[in-house]
C-alpha positions as a printed Julia matrix, in Angstrom:
335×3 Matrix{Float64}:
 51.7   105.71  148.99
 52.25  105.6   152.75
 53.74  108.56  154.51
 57.18  107.88  156.06
 55.59  108.7   159.4
 53.25  105.73  158.94
 55.9   103.18  158.1
 57.71  102.59  161.34
 59.28   99.28  162.35
 57.14   96.63  163.97
 56.66   96.9   167.73
 59.0    94.85  169.88
 58.15   92.86  172.98
 59.82   95.51  175.15
 58.03   98.4   173.43
 54.46   97.29  172.59
 53.93  100.16  170.16
 54.04  103.94  169.8
 51.12  104.59  172.17
 52.21  104.92  175.8
 48.94  106.17  177.28
 50.51  109.3   178.76
 48.68  111.88  176.67
 52.01  113.71  176.22
 52.82  114.5   172.57
 55.82  112.65  171.17
 58.67  114.87  170.05
 59.27  114.36  167.18
 55.9   112.82  166.24
 55.9   109.06  166.66
 56.36  106.71  163.75
 53.27  104.59  163.26
 53.38  100.95  162.19
 52.53  100.49  158.52
 49.03   99.06  158.01
 48.69   95.47  156.76
 48.59   95.22  152.95
 44.95   94.09  153.05
 44.01   97.31  154.85
 45.85   99.64  152.49
 43.83  101.48  149.85
 44.36  103.43  146.63
 43.24  106.88  147.75
 45.33  109.97  147.15
 47.03  112.3   146.67
 47.47  113.09  150.34
 45.8   116.18  151.77
 47.55  118.68  154.01
 47.84  117.63  157.66
 44.7   118.42  159.66
 44.55  121.18  162.26
 44.96  120.53  165.97
 42.25  121.34  168.5
 44.25  121.91  171.65
 41.32  123.53  173.45
 39.04  120.52  172.96
 41.82  118.09  173.91
 42.46  120.06  177.08
 38.74  120.13  177.88
 38.54  116.36  177.45
 41.85  115.36  179.05
 42.65  118.17  181.45
 45.39  120.72  181.69
 47.9   118.35  183.32
 48.66  115.11  181.43
 48.48  111.96  183.5
 52.21  111.38  183.15
 53.0   114.77  184.7
 50.98  113.76  187.77
 52.4   110.24  187.9
 48.95  108.75  187.3
 48.38  105.23  185.95
 46.79  104.22  182.66
 43.73  101.97  182.81
 44.66   98.29  182.71
 44.71   97.02  179.15
 44.43  100.42  177.43
 47.97  100.56  176.06
 47.87   97.03  174.65
 44.41   97.54  173.11
 45.32  100.82  171.4
 48.63   99.54  170.04
 46.93   96.43  168.67
 44.44   98.69  166.88
 47.33  100.76  165.47
 49.11   97.68  164.14
 46.04   95.99  162.66
 44.14   99.2   161.75
 40.97   97.64  163.1
 38.32   99.66  164.94
 38.67   99.56  168.72
 35.31   98.99  170.42
 35.44  100.23  174.02
 32.55   99.16  176.22
 31.81   99.94  179.84
 29.64  102.19  182.0
 29.36  105.89  181.12
 31.74  108.37  182.66
 34.77  106.09  183.04
 36.79  107.71  180.23
 35.98  105.65  177.14
 35.87  108.64  174.76
 38.97  110.21  176.32
 41.04  107.4   174.81
 40.49  108.83  171.3
 41.67  112.28  172.4
 44.7   110.78  174.13
 45.67  108.9   170.96
 45.35  112.02  168.8
 47.3   114.27  171.16
 50.03  111.79  172.0
 50.67  110.67  168.4
 50.18  114.09  166.77
 47.25  113.08  164.55
 45.33  116.36  164.62
 41.84  117.1   165.86
 39.55  114.19  166.62
 36.66  113.66  164.21
 33.74  113.06  166.57
 30.44  111.45  165.56
 27.82  111.15  168.31
 25.27  108.46  167.44
 21.59  108.82  168.36
 18.51  106.73  167.71
 17.87  108.79  164.58
 21.4   108.56  163.16
 21.8   107.51  159.52
 25.25  106.6   158.23
 24.74  108.34  154.9
 24.11  111.66  156.65
 27.22  111.14  158.79
 29.32  110.52  155.68
 28.04  113.56  153.78
 25.12  115.87  153.15
 24.32  117.46  149.78
 22.06  120.34  148.81
 21.45  122.32  145.68
 23.19  125.68  145.59
 23.92  128.37  143.05
 26.44  126.95  140.62
 25.94  123.29  141.5
 25.67  120.9   144.42
 27.12  121.84  147.79
 28.51  118.83  149.66
 29.74  118.72  153.25
 31.48  115.67  154.66
 30.65  114.59  158.2
 33.17  113.16  160.67
 33.3   109.61  159.21
 33.36  110.99  155.67
 36.25  113.32  156.48
 38.13  110.48  158.19
 38.05  108.5   154.93
 39.81  111.2   152.9
 43.46  110.46  152.0
 45.94  111.79  154.57
 49.63  111.11  155.05
 48.9   110.02  158.61
 45.58  108.48  159.65
 42.89  110.58  161.31
 41.33  109.63  164.64
 37.59  108.95  164.35
 35.51  108.73  167.54
 32.11  107.05  167.12
 30.42  107.73  170.43
 27.47  105.67  171.61
 27.1   103.25  168.69
 24.77  101.16  170.83
 22.17  103.96  170.65
 21.84  103.59  166.87
 19.73  101.35  164.67
 20.56   97.63  164.74
 21.9    97.71  161.17
 24.13  100.76  161.7
 27.22   98.81  162.91
 27.1    96.56  159.83
 26.77   99.58  157.52
 29.74  101.25  159.22
 31.73   98.04  158.88
 31.04   97.93  155.14
 32.29  101.49  154.59
 35.46  100.87  156.61
 36.17   97.6   154.79
 35.86   99.43  151.49
 38.04  102.32  152.64
 35.71  104.93  151.14
 32.3   105.7   149.71
 30.6   107.32  146.74
 28.79  110.66  146.44
 26.36  110.08  143.53
 25.55  113.79  143.34
 29.16  114.44  142.22
 29.63  111.41  139.94
 29.64  113.56  136.76
 32.15  116.1   138.1
 35.79  115.39  137.26
 37.0   117.53  140.15
 34.73  118.95  142.82
 35.68  120.61  146.09
 33.71  119.61  149.15
 33.57  121.01  152.66
 35.03  118.8   155.38
 34.27  118.46  159.08
 37.38  120.49  159.93
 36.82  124.22  160.47
 37.21  125.91  157.09
 38.34  122.64  155.55
 37.93  121.77  151.86
 39.03  118.74  149.87
 39.01  117.7   146.2
 36.82  114.76  145.18
 37.01  113.28  141.68
 33.87  111.75  140.16
 32.22  111.55  143.57
 34.62  108.91  144.94
 36.05  109.38  148.43
 38.89  106.96  149.18
 41.58  106.79  151.84
 44.9   104.98  151.59
 45.07  104.24  155.32
 42.01  103.6   157.46
 41.37  106.05  160.28
 42.18  105.08  163.85
 38.58  104.38  164.82
 37.49  104.34  168.47
 33.9   103.22  169.06
 32.21  103.49  172.45
 29.17  101.58  173.65
 27.49  100.37  176.82
 27.81   96.86  178.1
 24.31   95.66  177.3
 24.17   95.97  173.52
 24.73   92.8   171.53
 26.27   93.74  168.15
 26.04   91.61  165.0
 28.73   88.94  164.78
 30.12   90.25  161.49
 30.67   93.67  163.06
 32.37   92.23  166.13
 34.66   90.19  163.88
 35.9    93.43  162.34
 36.71   95.07  165.71
 39.06   94.71  168.61
 37.12   94.81  171.87
 38.3    96.25  175.17
 36.12   96.51  178.26
 37.07   99.7   180.1
 37.4    98.79  183.78
 35.29  100.58  186.36
 37.74  102.82  188.22
 38.7   102.12  191.79
 38.47  104.94  194.31
 42.19  105.68  193.8
 41.83  105.7   190.01
 38.79  107.97  190.19
 40.66  110.42  192.41
 43.59  110.33  189.98
 41.33  110.99  186.99
 39.68  113.97  188.69
 43.06  115.44  189.62
 44.25  115.05  186.04
 41.18  116.73  184.54
 41.28  119.53  187.11
 45.05  119.98  186.75
 45.64  119.55  190.5
 49.21  118.66  191.45
 50.54  117.77  194.89
 51.02  121.49  195.59
 47.26  122.16  195.44
 45.25  123.12  198.55
 45.7   120.13  200.91
 42.06  120.13  202.04
 40.95  120.01  198.39
 43.18  117.0   197.71
 41.85  115.3   200.82
 38.33  116.1   199.69
 38.9   114.4   196.33
 40.06  111.23  198.09
 37.09  111.34  200.47
 34.74  111.89  197.53
 36.02  108.81  195.75
 35.92  106.71  198.93
 32.33  107.79  199.66
 31.21  106.57  196.25
 33.11  103.31  196.41
 31.61  102.53  199.84
 28.15  102.43  198.21
 27.89   99.17  196.2
 25.35  100.75  193.83
 26.94  104.17  193.47
 30.17  103.64  191.58
 28.44  102.71  188.32
 26.45  105.95  188.56
 29.45  108.17  189.24
 31.0   109.96  186.3
 34.18  111.98  186.19
 32.03  114.97  185.22
 30.01  114.67  188.44
 33.16  114.35  190.49
 34.6   117.45  188.79
 31.39  119.34  189.58
 31.77  118.38  193.23
 35.4   119.51  193.28
 34.45  122.81  191.65
 31.75  123.41  194.27
 34.15  122.52  197.09
 36.83  124.84  195.73
 34.36  127.7   195.33
 33.0   127.35  198.86
 31.61  128.28  201.23
 33.35  125.55  203.23
 32.81  125.99  206.97
 36.1   125.7   208.86
 34.7   123.01  211.16
 33.33  120.83  208.32
 35.58  117.89  207.51
 36.38  116.79  203.94
 34.3   113.62  204.34
 31.3   115.66  205.52
 31.68  117.98  202.52
 31.88  114.95  200.24
 28.68  113.49  201.69
 26.86  116.84  201.39
 27.84  117.42  197.77
 27.23  113.83  196.74
 23.68  114.14  197.99
 23.25  117.07  195.63
 24.97  115.55  192.59
 24.3   111.83  192.63
 21.72  110.33  190.32
 18.68  108.33  191.42
 19.28  104.84  192.71
 18.67  102.06  190.18
 15.31  100.37  190.32
 14.78   96.82  191.52
C-alpha cells in the first residue's frame, strides 16, 4: 500500500510538482504524486525510512543551497524531474562531464527528504547481477549483500533515489537489462529461494532487510537518475522507458554561480575572490574549445588555490585566472 506521503494531489499548471530545484528540504516533507497504477507493485511490508547522508549531500551540492544565494536552476531541470516523479520513469540526463548531471539526484533526495542517495557507478566491467546483489557462503548459510540498485528495489514507504552514473561506459546490453529489472519492480536471489525469511545486508551503512524466498520486490519504483555522455546511442527499447533531458552547458554566469554555491560563497565573501570567480568563468568561455573541458571541480580547485594564495597585490583577478587555468586545464582536443 502507498504511504500517505506518496499520494499527493496531481500537480497543477501553476505548481508543476513538488520539486522546485532549490536543494532546500521541504518542511514538512513534500507530498509526492502517487505513481501510475501500471507502475505500482506488490512489495511490502514497508521498511523503516532510510538514513540521511548530510555530509555527502553537502560535498556534492555545497554548504549554501542555490536558493540561499539566489542562483538559478538549469533550464528544463524542474520540469524534467517533476515529470519523472509523476510518471516514475527513469530520468536519463546527458551532457558533457562536470556540468552537474549527478548533482540532480542529490538535490532531489535532499529537497524531498528521501534519504541517502543509492549511487551505482558503471564501468566497462559492470554486471547488473553484481550491482543487484552478491552472495557468498558463510558459516550458517549464504551471506547476501544488496548493491545500490538492489537496495533501491526494496519496499519503502517513500521511494529511494537511485543514481546510475555513467551508464554509457557499460556493456551495450546493460541498459536493456536494467530496464527489465525496473519494469518488473524487483528481482530474484536464487541462493535464498528455499529460505522462508532471510535477512540480507543492504547498501545503507549497517542496513539489513528481510527477504522471503529470495524475492526482492518494491511497491513504488525508485526515483532513478541515469547519467551518460552525449555520444552513446542507447537501444530504442531502453530509451522508450526513460525521460531524456540534455543538461545544458553552463554559461559563464551559470558556472560562476555553481562554483559559489559549492564553495558556500555569499556576497559578503572577499571581493577579490568573487571577482576572480567571474574572471575565471569568463576566461573559459572566451575559449571556444575550453568550456566543454571545464568542470565545476576544476573551477573549485582554482578558487581554492586563489583563496590560499600567495596572490601578489599587483596581480589582477584576470591574471590570476589565466595563471591557474594554465595549471588546471586539460589538454586541447585533437583534430
